[in-house]
C-alpha positions as CSV (number, residue, x, y, z in Angstrom):
1,X,48.8,223.6,182.2
2,X,52.0,225.4,183.2
3,X,52.0,229.1,183.7
4,X,53.8,231.0,180.9
5,X,56.8,233.2,181.8
6,X,58.6,235.6,179.5
7,X,62.2,236.6,180.4
8,X,62.7,239.9,178.5
9,X,66.4,240.7,178.2
10,X,66.8,242.1,174.8
11,X,70.5,242.3,173.6
12,X,71.8,241.4,177.1
13,X,70.4,237.9,177.3
14,X,73.3,235.6,178.4
15,X,74.1,232.1,179.5
16,X,75.2,232.9,183.0
17,X,72.0,234.6,184.0
18,X,69.7,232.2,182.2
19,X,71.1,229.2,184.1
20,X,69.2,230.5,187.1
21,X,65.9,229.9,185.4
22,X,66.6,226.5,183.8
23,X,65.6,224.6,187.0
24,X,62.2,226.3,186.8
25,X,61.3,224.5,183.5
26,X,59.6,221.8,185.5
27,X,57.1,224.3,187.0
28,X,56.8,227.0,184.3
29,X,56.7,227.4,180.5
30,X,59.6,229.9,180.1
31,X,60.6,231.7,176.9
32,X,63.5,234.2,176.7
33,X,63.1,237.3,174.5
34,X,66.2,238.7,172.9
35,X,67.1,241.0,170.0
36,X,68.5,239.9,166.6
37,X,71.9,241.4,167.5
38,X,72.6,240.2,171.0
39,X,75.7,241.2,172.9
40,X,76.5,237.6,173.9
41,X,76.6,234.2,172.3
42,X,73.3,232.3,172.7
43,X,74.4,228.9,171.4
44,X,73.2,225.7,173.2
45,X,70.7,227.5,175.4
46,X,68.4,225.3,177.5
47,X,65.4,227.7,177.2
48,X,63.6,228.7,174.0
49,X,64.7,232.1,172.7
50,X,62.5,234.4,170.6
51,X,64.3,237.3,168.8
52,X,62.8,240.7,168.0
53,X,64.1,243.6,165.9
54,X,65.7,246.5,167.7
55,X,66.3,249.9,166.2
56,X,68.7,250.7,169.1
57,X,70.9,247.6,168.4
58,X,70.9,248.4,164.7
59,X,71.9,252.0,165.4
60,X,75.3,251.3,167.0
61,X,76.8,254.7,166.3
62,X,77.0,256.8,169.5
63,X,75.4,259.8,168.0
64,X,72.3,257.8,166.9
65,X,72.0,256.2,170.4
66,X,72.2,259.6,172.0
67,X,69.3,260.7,169.8
68,X,67.3,257.7,170.8
69,X,68.0,258.4,174.5
70,X,66.8,262.0,174.1
71,X,63.6,260.9,172.3
72,X,62.8,257.6,174.0
73,X,64.9,257.7,177.2
74,X,67.0,254.7,176.1
75,X,68.0,252.7,173.0
76,X,67.2,249.1,174.3
77,X,63.9,248.7,172.4
78,X,62.2,245.6,171.1
79,X,59.9,246.1,168.2
80,X,56.6,244.1,168.4
81,X,57.2,243.3,172.1
82,X,53.5,244.0,173.0
83,X,52.3,241.3,170.5
84,X,55.0,238.9,171.6
85,X,53.9,239.1,175.3
86,X,50.3,238.1,174.5
87,X,49.3,235.0,176.5
88,X,52.0,235.2,179.1
89,X,51.0,235.0,182.8
90,X,54.2,236.7,184.0
91,X,56.8,239.0,182.3
92,X,60.2,239.4,183.9
93,X,62.1,242.3,182.4
94,X,65.3,244.0,183.5
95,X,66.5,247.5,184.5
96,X,64.3,250.5,185.0
97,X,66.1,252.5,182.3
98,X,65.8,249.9,179.4
99,X,63.1,251.0,176.9
100,X,61.8,247.4,176.6
101,X,61.0,247.4,180.3
102,X,58.8,250.5,179.7
103,X,57.3,248.8,176.7
104,X,56.3,245.8,178.8
105,X,55.0,248.0,181.6
106,X,52.9,249.9,179.1
107,X,50.9,246.8,178.0
108,X,50.8,245.1,181.3
109,X,47.2,246.0,182.2
110,X,45.8,245.4,178.8
111,X,47.4,241.9,178.5
112,X,46.8,241.0,182.2
113,X,50.2,239.6,183.1
114,X,52.1,240.1,186.4
115,X,55.2,242.3,185.9
116,X,58.6,241.5,187.6
117,X,61.7,243.6,187.1
118,X,65.3,242.6,187.9
119,X,67.6,245.6,188.5
120,X,71.4,245.6,188.6
121,X,72.1,249.4,188.2
122,X,73.5,250.9,191.4
123,X,74.1,254.5,190.4
124,X,71.0,256.6,191.2
125,X,69.4,258.6,188.3
126,X,72.0,257.5,185.8
127,X,69.6,258.4,183.0
128,X,67.5,261.4,184.1
129,X,66.2,263.3,181.0
130,X,62.5,263.9,180.7
131,X,61.8,260.7,178.7
132,X,63.8,258.5,181.1
133,X,62.0,260.0,184.1
134,X,58.6,259.3,182.5
135,X,59.6,255.7,181.6
136,X,60.9,255.1,185.1
137,X,57.7,256.3,186.7
138,X,55.6,254.0,184.6
139,X,57.8,251.0,185.3
140,X,57.7,251.7,189.1
141,X,54.0,252.1,189.0
142,X,53.3,248.9,187.0
143,X,55.8,246.6,188.5
144,X,54.3,244.0,190.9
145,X,57.8,243.0,192.2
146,X,61.2,244.6,191.8
147,X,64.2,242.3,192.4
148,X,67.3,244.3,193.3
149,X,70.6,242.3,192.7
150,X,72.2,243.9,195.7
151,X,71.4,246.0,198.8
152,X,73.1,248.9,197.1
153,X,70.8,248.5,194.1
154,X,67.8,248.5,196.5
155,X,69.0,251.8,198.0
156,X,69.4,253.2,194.5
157,X,65.8,252.2,193.6
158,X,64.5,253.8,196.8
159,X,66.3,257.1,196.0
160,X,64.7,257.0,192.6
161,X,61.2,256.7,194.0
162,X,60.4,253.0,193.9
163,X,57.9,251.7,196.5
164,X,60.1,249.9,199.1
165,X,57.3,247.4,199.7
166,X,57.7,246.1,196.1
167,X,61.5,245.6,196.4
168,X,63.3,242.4,197.4
169,X,67.1,241.8,197.3
170,X,67.6,238.9,194.9
171,X,71.2,238.1,193.8
172,X,71.9,235.8,190.8
173,X,73.6,232.5,191.3
174,X,76.2,230.1,189.8
175,X,76.5,226.4,189.5
176,X,78.7,225.5,192.4
177,X,78.8,221.9,191.2
178,X,80.5,223.1,188.1
179,X,82.6,225.9,189.7
180,X,84.4,223.8,192.3
181,X,87.9,223.2,193.6
182,X,89.9,221.0,191.2
183,X,93.5,220.0,190.6
184,X,95.4,222.2,188.2
185,X,95.3,221.2,184.6
186,X,99.0,221.0,184.0
187,X,98.6,220.8,180.2
188,X,96.4,224.0,180.2
189,X,98.9,225.7,182.5
190,X,101.7,225.0,180.2
191,X,99.8,226.1,177.1
192,X,99.2,229.5,178.9
193,X,102.9,229.9,179.5
194,X,103.1,228.9,183.1
195,X,104.7,226.1,185.1
196,X,103.6,224.3,188.3
197,X,106.1,226.2,190.3
198,X,104.8,229.7,189.3
199,X,102.7,231.8,191.6
200,X,99.7,232.5,189.3
201,X,97.6,235.6,189.5
202,X,94.4,235.5,187.4
203,X,92.2,238.3,186.2
204,X,89.2,237.8,183.8
205,X,87.4,240.9,182.6
206,X,86.5,243.0,179.6
207,X,89.7,244.9,178.9
208,X,88.6,248.4,179.7
209,X,90.2,250.9,182.1
210,X,87.5,250.7,184.7
211,X,88.3,247.1,185.4
212,X,91.6,248.3,186.9
213,X,93.9,246.6,184.3
214,X,96.7,249.1,184.8
215,X,96.6,249.1,188.6
216,X,97.0,245.3,188.5
217,X,100.0,245.4,186.1
218,X,101.6,248.1,188.2
219,X,101.0,246.1,191.4
220,X,102.5,243.0,189.8
221,X,105.6,244.9,188.9
222,X,105.9,246.1,192.5
223,X,105.3,242.6,193.8
224,X,108.1,241.1,191.6
225,X,110.5,243.8,192.8
226,X,109.8,243.0,196.5
227,X,110.0,239.2,196.1
228,X,113.5,239.3,194.8
229,X,113.1,236.0,192.8
230,X,111.6,234.0,195.7
231,X,109.2,232.4,193.2
232,X,108.3,233.3,189.6
233,X,105.1,235.4,189.4
234,X,102.8,235.0,186.4
235,X,99.8,237.1,185.7
236,X,97.1,235.7,183.4
237,X,94.7,238.3,181.9
238,X,91.7,236.8,180.3
239,X,89.3,238.7,178.1
240,X,89.2,241.1,175.2
241,X,88.4,244.8,174.8
242,X,89.6,248.2,173.6
243,X,92.5,248.5,176.0
244,X,94.3,245.3,174.8
245,X,96.8,247.0,172.6
246,X,97.6,249.7,175.2
247,X,98.0,247.3,178.1
248,X,100.4,245.2,175.9
249,X,102.5,248.3,175.4
250,X,102.5,249.0,179.2
251,X,103.5,245.4,179.9
252,X,106.5,245.8,177.5
253,X,107.4,249.2,178.9
254,X,107.5,247.7,182.4
255,X,109.6,244.7,181.2
256,X,106.9,242.2,182.2
257,X,106.8,240.3,178.9
258,X,107.9,237.1,180.7
259,X,105.5,237.5,183.6
260,X,102.2,238.6,182.0
261,X,100.2,236.5,179.6
262,X,97.2,237.8,177.7
263,X,95.1,234.7,177.2
264,X,92.1,236.1,175.4
265,X,88.6,234.9,175.6
266,X,87.6,231.4,176.5
267,X,84.2,229.6,176.5
268,X,82.1,229.7,179.7
269,X,82.4,225.9,179.9
270,X,86.2,226.3,180.2
271,X,86.2,228.8,183.0
272,X,86.3,226.3,185.8
273,X,89.6,224.9,184.7
274,X,91.0,228.4,184.2
275,X,90.0,229.6,187.6
276,X,91.6,226.5,189.2
277,X,95.0,227.4,187.7
278,X,95.2,230.5,190.0
279,X,96.8,231.0,193.4
280,X,94.8,234.2,193.7
281,X,92.1,235.9,191.6
282,X,92.1,239.7,191.3
283,X,89.4,242.2,190.0
284,X,90.6,245.7,190.9
285,X,87.5,247.6,189.5
286,X,87.4,251.3,189.5
287,X,84.2,253.4,189.8
288,X,83.4,256.0,187.2
289,X,80.7,258.6,187.1
290,X,78.6,256.3,184.9
291,X,79.5,252.8,186.1
292,X,80.3,250.8,189.3
293,X,80.7,247.1,189.5
294,X,77.2,245.8,189.8
295,X,77.9,242.3,191.0
296,X,81.1,240.6,189.8
297,X,80.3,237.1,188.5
298,X,84.0,236.2,188.1
299,X,84.6,236.9,191.7
300,X,81.9,234.5,192.7
301,X,83.1,231.9,190.3
302,X,86.6,232.0,191.6
303,X,85.3,231.9,195.2
304,X,83.3,228.8,194.4
305,X,86.5,227.2,193.1
306,X,88.1,227.8,196.5
307,X,90.4,230.6,195.5
308,X,91.3,233.7,197.5
309,X,90.2,236.9,195.8
310,X,91.4,240.4,195.9
311,X,89.1,243.2,194.8
312,X,88.1,246.8,195.5
313,X,85.7,248.7,197.7
314,X,83.6,249.6,194.7
315,X,79.9,249.3,193.8
316,X,78.4,246.0,195.0
317,X,81.6,244.1,195.3
318,X,81.7,244.0,199.1
319,X,78.3,242.4,199.2
320,X,79.6,239.5,197.0
321,X,82.9,239.0,198.6
322,X,82.0,239.5,202.3
323,X,84.8,238.2,204.5
324,X,86.0,235.7,201.8
325,X,88.6,238.0,200.3
326,X,90.8,241.2,200.6
327,X,89.3,244.5,199.5
328,X,91.5,247.5,198.8
329,X,90.7,251.1,197.8
330,X,90.1,251.4,194.0
331,X,92.8,253.1,191.9
332,X,95.4,252.2,194.5
333,X,98.1,250.0,193.0
334,X,100.3,250.2,196.1
335,X,97.6,248.8,198.4
336,X,96.9,246.2,195.8
337,X,100.6,245.2,195.7
338,X,100.5,244.9,199.5
339,X,97.6,242.6,199.4
340,X,99.2,240.4,196.7
341,X,102.3,240.2,198.8
342,X,100.3,239.2,201.9
343,X,98.6,236.4,199.9
344,X,101.9,235.3,198.5
345,X,103.6,235.0,201.9
346,X,100.7,233.4,203.8
347,X,99.7,229.9,202.9
348,X,97.3,229.7,205.7
349,X,95.6,232.9,204.7
350,X,95.2,231.6,201.1
351,X,93.7,228.4,202.4
352,X,91.3,230.1,204.8
353,X,90.1,232.7,202.3
354,X,89.6,229.9,199.7
355,X,87.6,227.9,202.3
356,X,85.4,230.9,203.2
357,X,84.9,231.8,199.5
358,X,83.7,228.3,198.7
359,X,81.4,228.2,201.7
360,X,79.9,231.6,200.9
361,X,79.3,230.7,197.3
362,X,77.5,227.5,198.2
363,X,75.5,229.0,201.0
364,X,74.4,232.2,199.4
365,X,74.7,232.0,195.6
366,X,74.2,228.4,194.5
367,X,71.9,228.5,191.5
368,X,69.6,225.8,192.8
369,X,68.9,227.9,195.9
370,X,68.6,231.0,193.8
371,X,66.2,229.2,191.3
372,X,64.1,228.2,194.3
373,X,63.9,231.8,195.4
374,X,62.8,232.9,191.9
375,X,60.1,230.2,192.0
376,X,58.9,231.5,195.3
377,X,58.7,235.0,193.8
378,X,56.7,233.8,190.8
379,X,54.4,231.7,192.8
380,X,53.6,234.6,195.1
381,X,52.3,236.4,192.1
382,X,50.7,233.7,189.9
383,X,50.9,230.4,191.7
384,X,51.3,227.1,189.8
């Protein structure tokens, strides 16, 4: 009989992370545990999903969530989680600060499962009230294995008091057979307001200030001024978010209506075709006191498609990009414009960075390799 594994992700369960565990179905009986109000679409998942009620997800008002944080340390709860975890051999939760991780840690000994934790957070002591400190101590004590998404995350965990002997650096992966170099879809290019002769810059992100939206628009304006009509530049911005209305106003104020296209959200299945429209992919993330880029899936997806990428020296981005892209200081539109001009003028550089990106994605982040690493972690704790 297969060993039973629970992936506890609450409202943050998503397709791009779950794909790393689908290849393990042959060896383990895996169930994902979410909340009734998930943040992401869970249609057509290849793993069974069980949903539990969450007060924190119901209480979406900021004031109510602040109260939950002061009482519980966090608002990512899953009611009835203890009963739901009965009979599992291994429970794999996420983040030290999430209350459902504490809930799992609290019943670990009575239910007799092994406890694994994946951690993305790379800002030390982000939540540090009395309740959060207590929960973190329990999670650190009960965890059999802590999987840090990046080296920066590992260093964060060590600062917070985690046992270094329990920590392994374990990044997620993507399907490099799906995200691969392809010819431009001319019809899609046209529908998004571009021609085959355009130099296409692509950004895909949630439309919030910390993703560097304004820096990119400013840099594109500077780039167009420098090129003096050598070739039409088009910027495609994919995604939705609270800054959409404001960024549209800035685009109009800068006279970039013919150069910038807001293309909205698209399905995960369509992302390969969209990445392959680009001459260069840009993610100019900016750190804030409460957030830094924890990984940057879109960077990795574009690299796997053989595209040069430009990003910033922020959070865990340098660990993902390595030498396969250009990194500039965050909040520096001038340096960003310089890098865009460099990519525009150097065909050989674009080709070389694209080659390096594809090689790096396949060597370090292919989901089949990553799934094998997860299997090794699980087997070290519970065998087959």
